[in-house]
Biotite code that builds the C-alpha atoms (Angstrom):
import biotite.structure as struc

atoms = struc.array([
    struc.Atom([8.551, 7.193, 4.604], chain_id="A", res_id=1, res_name="UNK", atom_name="CA", element="C"),
    struc.Atom([6.405, 5.493, 2.003], chain_id="A", res_id=2, res_name="UNK", atom_name="CA", element="C"),
    struc.Atom([6.092, 6.534, -1.621], chain_id="A", res_id=3, res_name="UNK", atom_name="CA", element="C"),
    struc.Atom([3.947, 4.734, -4.139], chain_id="A", res_id=4, res_name="UNK", atom_name="CA", element="C"),
    struc.Atom([4.899, 4.531, -7.769], chain_id="A", res_id=5, res_name="UNK", atom_name="CA", element="C"),
    struc.Atom([2.051, 5.695, -10.025], chain_id="A", res_id=6, res_name="UNK", atom_name="CA", element="C"),
    struc.Atom([0.742, 2.741, -12.011], chain_id="A", res_id=7, res_name="UNK", atom_name="CA", element="C"),
    struc.Atom([-0.135, 4.639, -15.221], chain_id="A", res_id=8, res_name="UNK", atom_name="CA", element="C"),
    struc.Atom([3.444, 5.583, -16.264], chain_id="A", res_id=9, res_name="UNK", atom_name="CA", element="C"),
    struc.Atom([4.646, 2.012, -15.752], chain_id="A", res_id=10, res_name="UNK", atom_name="CA", element="C"),
    struc.Atom([1.707, 0.699, -17.758], chain_id="A", res_id=11, res_name="UNK", atom_name="CA", element="C"),
    struc.Atom([2.416, 3.200, -20.556], chain_id="A", res_id=12, res_name="UNK", atom_name="CA", element="C"),
    struc.Atom([6.081, 2.162, -20.763], chain_id="A", res_id=13, res_name="UNK", atom_name="CA", element="C"),
    struc.Atom([5.197, -1.519, -20.865], chain_id="A", res_id=14, res_name="UNK", atom_name="CA", element="C"),
    struc.Atom([2.578, -1.073, -23.570], chain_id="A", res_id=15, res_name="UNK", atom_name="CA", element="C"),
    struc.Atom([4.840, 1.198, -25.643], chain_id="A", res_id=16, res_name="UNK", atom_name="CA", element="C"),
    struc.Atom([7.584, -1.437, -25.632], chain_id="A", res_id=17, res_name="UNK", atom_name="CA", element="C"),
    struc.Atom([5.429, -4.560, -25.864], chain_id="A", res_id=18, res_name="UNK", atom_name="CA", element="C"),
    struc.Atom([4.915, -4.288, -29.598], chain_id="A", res_id=19, res_name="UNK", atom_name="CA", element="C"),
    struc.Atom([2.433, -6.952, -30.649], chain_id="A", res_id=20, res_name="UNK", atom_name="CA", element="C"),
    struc.Atom([2.567, -8.716, -27.279], chain_id="A", res_id=21, res_name="UNK", atom_name="CA", element="C"),
    struc.Atom([-0.441, -8.530, -24.999], chain_id="A", res_id=22, res_name="UNK", atom_name="CA", element="C"),
    struc.Atom([0.241, -7.498, -21.422], chain_id="A", res_id=23, res_name="UNK", atom_name="CA", element="C"),
    struc.Atom([-2.329, -8.042, -18.698], chain_id="A", res_id=24, res_name="UNK", atom_name="CA", element="C"),
    struc.Atom([-3.120, -5.319, -16.200], chain_id="A", res_id=25, res_name="UNK", atom_name="CA", element="C"),
    struc.Atom([-2.177, -7.729, -13.406], chain_id="A", res_id=26, res_name="UNK", atom_name="CA", element="C"),
    struc.Atom([1.274, -8.245, -14.940], chain_id="A", res_id=27, res_name="UNK", atom_name="CA", element="C"),
    struc.Atom([1.783, -4.498, -15.285], chain_id="A", res_id=28, res_name="UNK", atom_name="CA", element="C"),
    struc.Atom([0.757, -3.967, -11.657], chain_id="A", res_id=29, res_name="UNK", atom_name="CA", element="C"),
    struc.Atom([3.138, -6.691, -10.494], chain_id="A", res_id=30, res_name="UNK", atom_name="CA", element="C"),
    struc.Atom([5.996, -5.077, -12.406], chain_id="A", res_id=31, res_name="UNK", atom_name="CA", element="C"),
    struc.Atom([5.170, -1.723, -10.810], chain_id="A", res_id=32, res_name="UNK", atom_name="CA", element="C"),
    struc.Atom([5.293, -3.388, -7.372], chain_id="A", res_id=33, res_name="UNK", atom_name="CA", element="C"),
    struc.Atom([8.662, -4.960, -8.157], chain_id="A", res_id=34, res_name="UNK", atom_name="CA", element="C"),
    struc.Atom([10.079, -1.668, -9.416], chain_id="A", res_id=35, res_name="UNK", atom_name="CA", element="C"),
    struc.Atom([8.813, 0.012, -6.236], chain_id="A", res_id=36, res_name="UNK", atom_name="CA", element="C"),
    struc.Atom([10.398, -2.641, -4.039], chain_id="A", res_id=37, res_name="UNK", atom_name="CA", element="C"),
    struc.Atom([13.731, -2.523, -5.865], chain_id="A", res_id=38, res_name="UNK", atom_name="CA", element="C"),
    struc.Atom([13.794, 1.277, -5.705], chain_id="A", res_id=39, res_name="UNK", atom_name="CA", element="C"),
    struc.Atom([13.110, 1.176, -1.971], chain_id="A", res_id=40, res_name="UNK", atom_name="CA", element="C"),
    struc.Atom([15.998, -1.233, -1.476], chain_id="A", res_id=41, res_name="UNK", atom_name="CA", element="C"),
    struc.Atom([18.318, 1.025, -3.474], chain_id="A", res_id=42, res_name="UNK", atom_name="CA", element="C"),
    struc.Atom([17.225, 4.064, -1.467], chain_id="A", res_id=43, res_name="UNK", atom_name="CA", element="C"),
    struc.Atom([17.820, 2.248, 1.815], chain_id="A", res_id=44, res_name="UNK", atom_name="CA", element="C"),
    struc.Atom([21.304, 1.185, 0.721], chain_id="A", res_id=45, res_name="UNK", atom_name="CA", element="C"),
    struc.Atom([22.114, 4.735, -0.397], chain_id="A", res_id=46, res_name="UNK", atom_name="CA", element="C"),
    struc.Atom([20.926, 6.135, 2.940], chain_id="A", res_id=47, res_name="UNK", atom_name="CA", element="C"),
    struc.Atom([23.081, 3.646, 4.837], chain_id="A", res_id=48, res_name="UNK", atom_name="CA", element="C"),
    struc.Atom([26.142, 4.611, 2.794], chain_id="A", res_id=49, res_name="UNK", atom_name="CA", element="C"),
    struc.Atom([25.501, 8.329, 3.254], chain_id="A", res_id=50, res_name="UNK", atom_name="CA", element="C"),
])
C-alpha cells in the first residue's frame, strides 16, 4: 500500500513556523518526503508488532 503525503499542508506548516526565514520549495518538498518515509517506517513497525 502506498500513500502520498499532500505537499501543501507540509508547506503551510513550514511557512507558518519559519517566521522571517525563507524556505525554498525544494526544501519543503524534501521535508515532506522525509516525513512520508518516517511515517511509513513507523507504520511498518506498528504492523509488525500487531
